N, C-alpha and C positions, 0 to 999 in steps of 0.2 A: 504494501500499500504506500509506503514512504517512497520507494523507487517511482512508483507512477505519479505521485504529489511533484516529487523533483525531476521528473521528466516533463510534465505537464508547466512547470513553472521556468524551466529552461526554454521550451518551446515558444511560450508567451513572452519570456526577454527577446530572444532573438526575433520575434516576427514583431515585436515593439521596437526595437533598433531598425528593422529594415522600415517600417513604417514612418520612422522619424527622420529617416534619410530622404524619404520620397515627397515631392510637392507634386499635387495634381490642384488642377484650377477648372472650374465649371464656369464656362462664359454663355453669352448668348446676344442676339439684337432679334428686336420685334420692329417690324416696320410696315405701317399698315396706312392706306391713304385712298385717295381717288384720283383717276387720270383720265385724260382723253387725247386723242391723236387724231387731227384729220387726215382724209385720204390715205387710212391704213385700216388695218383689221381692227383697230381699237377707235373708232368713230366714235361709239358710245361713249357714255361715262362709265368706267369701270372701278372695281375695287383693285388695289394692288398698290405696292410700294416703290420705294426709289431704289431700296436695296435690300439685299438676299436677307430673308428672316432664317435664323442659323441658332443650333444651340452645339456648344463645342466641349471636347474635353482634351486638355493637353498636360502634360507632366513631366518631370526628369527624375532620377535616381541618382545619387552622390556613388559613384563606384569605386571611389579613391583615387589617388594619385593624378588628380586632374581630369577624370575621366566621368561622363555622364551618359546614363542612357535615355533618350527622349521619346516621347509618343505624342501623335496631335490627331484627333478625331473630330469630324465638323459635318453634322448633320443640316441641311437645306429643307425649309417646310415652307408651305403657304400658310402665312398667319391667319387668314380669314376662313380657311377651311379645316386647317391642322394637316393635310395631306402633306406628303413629300413631295417637294419642289417639282411640278411639272408631270408628277405622278410616274413618269417614266424613268427617272433619273436614279443613280444609284443612292443607297442608305445614305451613305457616307460621301455626298455629292462634292462637298467642300474640299475635304482631304481625308487622307488614313495614310499617315508615315509613321515610323517607327526607325531610331537611328543611335547614333553615339556622337559625342561632341568631346573635344580635347583641344590640346594644345596645335594639333593638325589642323583643325578647323571641326566642320560638322559634316556628317555623312549619313543620309536617310533613304529609305527606300518606301514605295508605295505607291501612292497616286496623289496629284496637287497641281496647283499653278505651274507652268513652266518656268525655269530661271528667269527667263527675259520678260514673260507676261507679269511674274511677280515683281519684277524692279519696276517697269512703266508704270505702275499704280502712284507711285510716288512723285509723278510729274504730270500728271493728269489734272483738271481743274475740279473733277468730281472724285476723286482718291480711287478711281476706280469701279466706284458704285455700276452695276450694269442697268442704270436706267435710260431712258430715251434720250433726256436732256444731256448726259453724258456722252465723252468721247471715247473711252477706252475700248467699248467692245466693236465699235467698227473704224471710224475715221483713224485715230491715234495707231491703231495696228495696220493701218494700209489696205484694211477690208480681209485682214487674213484670217479673222475669226469666224465671219459668217457670209460675205458677201458673196463668195464664189464657192459651187461644190467642189471639194478636193483641197479647199485651202482650210485652215483652222489646225491648231495643234494636233487633234486625233481625229481626221476624216476619215479615218476605218473603225472609230468605235462606234458603240451601239448606239440605236436613234434615242434621242433624247439626250445623249452627253453633250457636256459643255464643250465648247471649242478652244478653249486657251488652257487644258490640262494633258499632262500624261499620265496614263495609268501602266502598269508594270514598270517602272521606271525607276533610276538612281540620281538623287541630288547630292552635290558637294558645293559648300561656301566656305571659301578660305577664311583664315582669320583676318580683321580688319590690320593693316600695315600703313601707317601714317596716312590714313584717310582712305586707304584702296581697298578693294575686295572684289573677288573673282568668283562668280558663280557658274557652276556647270552642271548640266541635266542631259541624261541619255536615257531614251525610251526603247523598250525591247522591239522584235518585230512581231511579237506575239499579238494576234489579230483578237481586238476586243468586241466583237460583234458588228460586221460591216453594215453600215446603215443604208448605204445605196447598192444597187447590183453593179452599176458602172461609175468610174471616177477617173477622168484624165481623157484622153484620146482614142480610146477604144470604141466599138461598135458592140450592139447586141450580140452579134456573133463571135467577135473577138475583144471582149472588153479588157482594157488595160490593168484593172483592178478588179478581179470578179469578185462576187458575193462570196465571203469567207475566205479570201485570201490574204496573205500575209504580206507585211509591207516589205518592198524590195531594198529598202535601205534603212540603217537605224537611224532614228528621230533623234535629234539633238537639239540642245538649246543653251546659249552662252550669254553672259552679261558681265560686264566690268564697270565700277561705279569708284566715283571717288567724291567723298564729301568733307567739307571744310571742318575743324574740331568744332567740340561742342554739343550739346544736348539739342540745340535746334539750330542746326547748321546754316550758316550766312547763304552758302551755295552748295550745289551738288550739279554731277555729269553723270552721263552713263553711255553705253555703247553695247549692242549685243546683235546678234543674230540666232536665227533659229530655221531648221529645216524639220518638217513633217514626215510622215511614213508614205505619202506620195510625192515626196523631194519638191515639194513647193517651198520656197525662201523667202524669210521675211526678215529684213536687216532694219534697225532702228538706232536713232540717236534722241539725246535730249538733255535739258537742264531747267535747275530751277535757281531763284536770286531772291533774297530778302532784302530789299533796300532799308528796310525798316522792320523789326519784328513783327507788327500786325501786317504786314503786305507780302505775300509769295507771288512772285511772277514766273512762268515756265513756258517751255517750248519742247514742241519733239516735232521729228521727221521720220517716215517710215517709207521703205519701198519693198512691196512684194514681186517675187521674179515666179511665174508661172510657167515658164518656158516646158517644164517636163508634162503638163498636163493641158496645154494650149497650144496649138498651131501658130494663130495669130494673137494679137490683142493681149500680149503676156504679161505687161507690165502694170502696176496699179503704185500709185505715190500718194503721200499725204503728207499733212503738216497741221499741226494744232497750237495754238497760242492760249494762254489761260492765265487767269488771277484768282488767287482767293485773298479776301481782306477781312480782318476782324474789327469789328465796331462795337464797342459796348459788349453786350449780352450775344450780340450776333454775330454772323459769318454771311458774307457775300460771295459766291461762286460765278465767275463768268468764264466763258470760252469761245472761240471761233476757230473754224477749220475746214480745211477742204481734203476731197478724195479724189484726184486725177486717174481715172482708168483708160487705158488706151480703146478707142473707139468709142466712146461713151462722152456724154457732156459730164462735167465737175458735179460732185456733188459737195453741198456746201451747209454749213451748219453754224447757227449761233445762238448761245444759250446763257441765262442767268439765272441764277438760284439765291434764295435767301433761308437761311437756318436762324432761328431764335430759340435760343437757351433757356430752359424755363427750370433745368435743375443740371449739375453735372453731367447727368447720366442720360436726360430727356431733352429733345429739342422738336420744335415744329417746324416743316418747311415749306417752300412754295417755289416751283420748277417751272419757268418759261422756256419754250426753245421753238425756233423756225429751222427746218431743213428742207432744201430743195434737194429733190432726188430725181432721177432719169424715169421718165415715163416708161411703162411697158408696152405703147403702141407707139406708132408712127405719129410724127417723125421723131426720129433717131435723136436729133438734135436738141428735143424738147425737155423741160422738167416738171416737176409739179411742187407745191409747198406742202410740207406736213407740219402744222402747228401742235405743239404739246402743252397741255396744262396738267400741273400736279400739286396735290396739296395733301400733307399726311403729317404722321408722327413717328417719331425714330426713338428707341428706348434701348439701351445697352444695360445689361446686367451681367 
């Protein structure tokens, strides 16, 4: 009996020590509102937010000698219905990664934003939020995420997957050295459930990427950043390149500058090379200029950008947003945007306006 009690006490002591060395954080976002976009599928007033609603778990365990084990899981859901985001997406749509961190940097395995996609969110006026008024999901990435079949980070992924993530992938982030950091990301050739029967120059008889096919080349994503010293750097720059599983390439550079602490100015340029899947009109270029300005308890967001695709009229967008903080974790927001997009009917040189309005509430926990 005494031996059993001693064994239980020792097990409790060891489990308590392990627990003390671990750090797990539960966090999330709830974003709900109403929005309307003219000349689109959302012409009627609809429910929905400007940001993803999410529930996340992240943590680390101290392994000793400066080495840590890391994990990160993030669920996306629709706040108005409680359903998984878009119903068809993975449970851990946001990310699911595990890895190690030490003096060598950070190595992780799983599914998440690609290295370049993750970097660019710091240089976009809406901080990478996937809303209509923002620029990250379309213009800033030169249409790489959604504009063309076969583009995006994961074109061979299952239907409903987001187009700016790698699954079955490896990430490496170097230590920050004098403000510089290198971020590398390599995907596997493993198919994640091909969404369309044909991607590329193929035909129904001889598709270039038939349903269920594997990638012909390893997808990769790389970015390099430099930030000025300080917790709120006065300026930062980045450059990067990515190739997806259909060998479409996207290159991007950008910078931001704070002339005063309350004002952040930013700009980016991107170029997409679709020569592997298109015989003509295989280049898409874009640029975005933006600003964030803190005024009292509010934040003003502004941006203007253009996307120029070979053989099409330019896409142009101008957006303004305002956030009113009612607590450290909660704010109300208003977004207004006008986007000129090419029409799907003749003449090919014409475009139409899409006016977007959104009003909502955003809460972090």
